[in-house]
C-alpha positions as CSV (number, residue, x, y, z in Angstrom):
1,X,-51.6,-303.3,-80.4
2,X,-50.0,-301.0,-82.8
3,X,-49.9,-297.2,-82.6
4,X,-53.3,-295.5,-82.8
5,X,-55.1,-298.8,-83.5
6,X,-58.0,-297.8,-81.1
7,X,-60.5,-295.5,-82.8
8,X,-62.1,-294.5,-79.5
9,X,-61.0,-295.0,-75.9
10,X,-64.1,-294.8,-73.6
11,X,-63.7,-294.1,-69.9
12,X,-66.9,-294.1,-67.9
13,X,-69.6,-296.0,-66.0
14,X,-71.1,-299.4,-66.5
15,X,-74.1,-300.8,-64.7
16,X,-77.0,-303.2,-65.1
17,X,-80.2,-301.8,-66.6
18,X,-83.6,-303.2,-65.5
19,X,-86.0,-301.9,-68.2
20,X,-89.8,-302.0,-67.5
21,X,-92.4,-300.9,-70.0
22,X,-95.7,-299.5,-68.6
23,X,-98.8,-298.2,-70.3
24,X,-98.6,-295.0,-68.3
25,X,-96.2,-293.4,-65.9
26,X,-97.5,-294.1,-62.3
27,X,-98.7,-291.3,-60.1
28,X,-97.4,-291.4,-56.5
29,X,-99.1,-294.0,-54.3
30,X,-100.6,-296.0,-57.2
31,X,-99.9,-299.2,-59.1
32,X,-99.3,-299.9,-62.8
33,X,-98.7,-303.2,-64.6
34,X,-95.4,-303.9,-66.3
35,X,-96.1,-305.1,-69.9
36,X,-92.4,-305.9,-70.8
37,X,-89.3,-306.4,-68.8
38,X,-85.7,-306.6,-70.1
39,X,-82.3,-306.7,-68.3
40,X,-79.3,-305.5,-70.2
41,X,-76.0,-303.7,-69.7
42,X,-76.2,-300.0,-69.2
43,X,-74.2,-297.0,-68.1
44,X,-73.1,-294.0,-70.2
45,X,-69.6,-295.1,-71.0
46,X,-70.4,-298.8,-71.5
47,X,-73.4,-298.1,-73.8
48,X,-71.4,-295.5,-75.8
49,X,-68.6,-298.2,-76.2
50,X,-71.2,-300.7,-77.5
51,X,-72.5,-298.2,-79.9
52,X,-69.1,-297.5,-81.4
53,X,-68.5,-301.3,-81.8
54,X,-71.9,-301.7,-83.5
55,X,-70.9,-299.0,-85.9
56,X,-67.7,-300.9,-86.8
57,X,-65.3,-298.9,-84.6
58,X,-62.4,-300.3,-82.8
59,X,-63.2,-299.4,-79.2
60,X,-61.6,-300.0,-75.8
61,X,-63.6,-299.5,-72.6
62,X,-62.0,-298.5,-69.3
63,X,-64.1,-298.6,-66.1
64,X,-64.6,-300.5,-62.9
65,X,-67.0,-303.4,-62.1
66,X,-67.6,-305.4,-58.9
67,X,-66.6,-309.0,-58.7
68,X,-70.3,-309.9,-58.4
69,X,-72.8,-311.5,-60.7
70,X,-73.9,-308.1,-62.0
71,X,-70.3,-307.2,-62.9
72,X,-69.8,-310.5,-64.8
73,X,-73.0,-309.8,-66.7
74,X,-71.9,-306.3,-67.7
75,X,-68.5,-307.6,-68.8
76,X,-70.1,-310.3,-70.9
77,X,-72.5,-307.8,-72.6
78,X,-69.6,-305.5,-73.4
79,X,-67.6,-308.5,-74.9
80,X,-70.6,-309.7,-76.8
81,X,-70.9,-306.2,-78.4
82,X,-67.3,-306.4,-79.6
83,X,-65.8,-304.0,-77.1
84,X,-62.2,-304.5,-76.0
85,X,-62.6,-305.2,-72.2
86,X,-59.0,-306.0,-71.4
87,X,-58.6,-302.8,-69.4
88,X,-61.7,-303.1,-67.2
89,X,-60.9,-303.1,-63.5
90,X,-62.6,-305.8,-61.4
91,X,-62.8,-304.5,-57.7
92,X,-63.0,-307.3,-55.1
93,X,-65.9,-306.9,-52.7
94,X,-67.5,-304.0,-54.7
95,X,-71.1,-303.9,-55.9
96,X,-71.8,-303.3,-59.5
97,X,-74.6,-300.6,-59.6
98,X,-78.0,-301.0,-61.2
99,X,-80.4,-298.6,-62.9
100,X,-84.2,-299.1,-62.9
101,X,-85.9,-297.6,-66.0
102,X,-89.6,-297.0,-66.5
103,X,-90.5,-296.6,-70.1
104,X,-93.9,-295.2,-71.1
105,X,-95.5,-297.1,-74.0
106,X,-96.5,-294.8,-76.8
107,X,-94.2,-291.9,-76.1
108,X,-91.1,-294.0,-75.4
109,X,-90.0,-291.5,-72.7
110,X,-88.1,-293.0,-69.8
111,X,-87.6,-292.3,-66.1
112,X,-84.4,-293.6,-64.4
113,X,-83.8,-294.4,-60.8
114,X,-80.2,-295.4,-60.3
115,X,-77.7,-296.6,-57.7
116,X,-74.5,-294.5,-57.4
117,X,-72.4,-297.6,-56.5
118,X,-69.2,-297.8,-54.5
119,X,-66.7,-298.3,-57.3
120,X,-63.6,-296.1,-57.3
121,X,-63.1,-293.5,-60.1
122,X,-60.6,-294.3,-62.8
123,X,-57.2,-292.8,-62.2
124,X,-54.4,-292.1,-64.7
125,X,-51.7,-294.7,-64.3
126,X,-49.0,-296.0,-66.7
127,X,-51.3,-298.6,-68.3
128,X,-54.0,-296.0,-69.0
129,X,-51.4,-293.6,-70.3
130,X,-50.2,-296.2,-72.8
131,X,-53.7,-296.9,-73.9
132,X,-54.4,-293.2,-74.4
133,X,-51.4,-293.1,-76.7
134,X,-53.0,-295.8,-78.9
135,X,-56.3,-294.0,-79.3
136,X,-57.5,-291.6,-82.0
137,X,-60.2,-290.1,-79.8
138,X,-60.9,-290.2,-76.1
139,X,-64.5,-290.2,-74.8
140,X,-64.9,-289.3,-71.1
141,X,-68.2,-290.2,-69.4
142,X,-69.7,-287.8,-66.8
143,X,-68.0,-289.7,-63.9
144,X,-64.5,-289.1,-65.4
145,X,-64.4,-285.4,-64.6
146,X,-61.4,-286.1,-62.3
147,X,-59.3,-286.9,-65.4
148,X,-59.3,-283.3,-66.8
149,X,-56.1,-282.3,-65.2
150,X,-54.1,-285.6,-65.5
151,X,-55.0,-286.1,-69.1
152,X,-54.2,-282.4,-69.9
153,X,-50.7,-282.9,-68.7
154,X,-49.9,-285.6,-71.3
155,X,-48.1,-284.9,-74.5
156,X,-49.6,-285.7,-77.8
157,X,-53.1,-286.2,-76.4
158,X,-55.8,-287.1,-79.0
159,X,-59.0,-285.1,-79.1
160,X,-61.0,-285.4,-75.9
161,X,-64.9,-285.6,-76.0
162,X,-66.7,-285.0,-72.7
163,X,-70.2,-286.2,-72.0
164,X,-71.5,-283.5,-69.6
165,X,-74.5,-284.9,-67.6
166,X,-74.7,-282.3,-64.9
167,X,-72.7,-279.8,-62.9
168,X,-70.0,-281.7,-60.9
169,X,-67.0,-280.7,-58.9
170,X,-64.2,-279.9,-61.3
171,X,-66.5,-279.2,-64.3
172,X,-64.8,-275.9,-64.9
173,X,-61.5,-277.8,-65.4
174,X,-63.2,-280.1,-67.9
175,X,-64.6,-277.0,-69.7
176,X,-61.1,-275.9,-70.2
177,X,-59.6,-279.3,-71.0
178,X,-62.1,-281.0,-73.4
179,X,-61.8,-280.4,-77.1
180,X,-65.5,-281.1,-77.5
181,X,-67.8,-280.3,-74.5
182,X,-71.2,-281.9,-75.0
183,X,-74.0,-281.2,-72.5
184,X,-77.7,-281.7,-72.7
185,X,-79.6,-278.4,-73.0
186,X,-80.9,-279.0,-69.4
187,X,-77.3,-278.3,-68.2
188,X,-77.6,-274.7,-69.2
189,X,-80.6,-274.2,-66.9
190,X,-79.3,-276.3,-64.0
191,X,-75.6,-275.4,-64.2
192,X,-75.7,-271.8,-63.3
193,X,-76.7,-270.5,-66.7
194,X,-80.4,-270.0,-66.2
195,X,-80.1,-266.4,-67.4
196,X,-83.7,-265.5,-66.7
197,X,-85.4,-264.1,-69.8
198,X,-82.6,-265.2,-72.2
199,X,-83.3,-267.1,-75.3
200,X,-82.0,-270.6,-75.9
201,X,-79.6,-269.1,-78.5
202,X,-78.3,-266.6,-75.9
203,X,-77.8,-269.3,-73.3
204,X,-75.8,-271.5,-75.7
205,X,-73.6,-268.7,-76.8
206,X,-72.9,-267.8,-73.2
207,X,-71.8,-271.4,-72.4
208,X,-69.7,-271.4,-75.6
209,X,-67.8,-268.4,-74.2
210,X,-67.0,-270.5,-71.1
211,X,-65.7,-273.5,-73.0
212,X,-62.2,-273.6,-74.4
213,X,-62.9,-276.3,-77.1
214,X,-66.0,-276.8,-79.3
215,X,-69.4,-276.8,-77.8
216,X,-72.2,-279.2,-79.0
217,X,-75.5,-279.2,-77.2
218,X,-78.0,-282.1,-77.4
219,X,-81.7,-281.5,-77.0
220,X,-83.5,-284.8,-77.0
221,X,-86.4,-284.9,-79.5
222,X,-85.2,-281.5,-80.9
223,X,-81.9,-282.9,-82.1
224,X,-78.6,-281.0,-81.4
225,X,-76.9,-277.8,-82.2
226,X,-73.3,-276.4,-82.4
227,X,-71.6,-273.1,-82.9
228,X,-70.0,-272.5,-86.3
229,X,-68.1,-269.2,-86.6
230,X,-70.3,-267.6,-84.0
231,X,-73.6,-268.9,-85.6
232,X,-75.9,-271.4,-84.0
233,X,-76.4,-274.4,-86.3
234,X,-79.4,-276.7,-85.5
235,X,-79.5,-280.3,-86.7
236,X,-83.1,-281.7,-86.5
237,X,-83.6,-285.4,-86.0
238,X,-85.2,-287.7,-88.6
239,X,-88.7,-289.1,-88.1
240,X,-88.4,-292.3,-86.1
241,X,-91.1,-294.5,-84.5
242,X,-89.8,-294.1,-80.9
243,X,-90.1,-297.0,-78.5
244,X,-87.5,-296.0,-75.9
245,X,-85.2,-293.1,-75.5
246,X,-83.0,-294.9,-73.0
247,X,-79.3,-294.5,-74.1
248,X,-80.0,-292.1,-76.9
249,X,-77.6,-289.5,-75.4
250,X,-74.9,-292.2,-74.8
251,X,-75.2,-293.3,-78.4
252,X,-74.9,-289.7,-79.6
253,X,-71.6,-289.3,-77.7
254,X,-70.3,-292.7,-79.0
255,X,-71.3,-291.9,-82.6
256,X,-69.9,-288.4,-82.5
257,X,-66.5,-289.7,-81.1
258,X,-66.3,-292.4,-83.8
259,X,-67.1,-289.8,-86.5
260,X,-64.2,-287.6,-85.2
261,X,-61.9,-290.6,-85.3
262,X,-62.7,-291.0,-89.0
263,X,-62.0,-287.4,-89.9
264,X,-65.5,-286.0,-90.0
265,X,-65.8,-282.2,-89.7
266,X,-67.9,-281.1,-86.7
267,X,-71.1,-280.5,-88.7
268,X,-71.0,-284.0,-90.3
269,X,-70.1,-285.5,-86.9
270,X,-73.1,-283.9,-85.3
271,X,-75.4,-285.0,-88.1
272,X,-74.0,-288.6,-87.9
273,X,-74.5,-288.6,-84.1
274,X,-78.1,-287.3,-84.4
275,X,-78.9,-290.0,-86.9
276,X,-77.5,-292.8,-84.7
277,X,-79.1,-291.5,-81.5
278,X,-82.5,-291.2,-83.2
279,X,-82.3,-294.6,-84.8
280,X,-81.3,-296.2,-81.4
281,X,-84.8,-295.2,-80.1
282,X,-86.5,-297.8,-82.3
283,X,-86.2,-300.6,-79.8
284,X,-86.4,-301.2,-76.0
285,X,-83.1,-300.7,-74.3
286,X,-80.2,-298.4,-74.9
287,X,-78.3,-300.9,-77.2
288,X,-81.0,-302.8,-79.1
289,X,-81.8,-300.2,-81.7
290,X,-78.3,-299.1,-82.6
291,X,-78.0,-299.0,-86.4
292,X,-75.0,-300.3,-88.5
293,X,-72.7,-297.8,-90.1
294,X,-74.3,-297.8,-93.5
295,X,-77.8,-297.2,-92.1
296,X,-76.4,-294.3,-90.0
297,X,-74.7,-292.7,-92.9
298,X,-77.8,-293.0,-95.1
299,X,-79.9,-291.2,-92.5
300,X,-77.1,-288.7,-91.8
301,X,-77.1,-287.6,-95.5
302,X,-80.9,-286.9,-95.3
303,X,-80.5,-284.4,-92.4
304,X,-79.9,-280.6,-92.6
């Protein structure tokens, strides 16, 4: 590899997704029939990496997998998507986790039950340090919160994007270290920012004051927003025939990171990411509906 020949380095979770489509979400102590079942690779980091590759980006994925059949399946799916898997750690005797996804036909909304797994977190060693030096942008999945301090100590660090899923130990360190801190809006309510009676705008501005870098907030079917010179800018999503929202957030983070690596300003990067995340909902599974770069740019240019 030559210097900076990786557009995005992704560090995060990989798992196996078991996706089941049902006509209605089951009530407790009832039965519903599965109308479609798909098994594919999943996990926030791995799906974001596949998204970047689908969009034409040069992406390397770092994470851990067990030396089991599920781990081999995840690795094959990453490789099939065009992701550089040379730095994936295979842990002998470890179990690759799985996620079980119920998708409601019609709405495309999903409910996820997942295994935490027993894989060790990624640490910063010399090999990872060398890889960091080759990347234009680093995308950290929610499980990589532990890297806030070690990465911050490196010289010449490229921009760091953090996918904030929920409040975790060390999240304050990541708020200080990340150049782009990207939570879902639900984080503001569950992460100590409920601010009873406050508007959505007020809650986002309060979180923005706590973050050292730039704040971007995703909000599902409502799109995303960011702060520009103290003003809240809302990017609404395009109209899409939604079949499954699985992986939409992961694809947002992957697309946003790739956009940064290509020199997009933050507003264009958010619009590009909203376009990709929305279009990815057109098919069952987090990776099946990801558009190509030209499709994504065309939709991005239609957004305000």
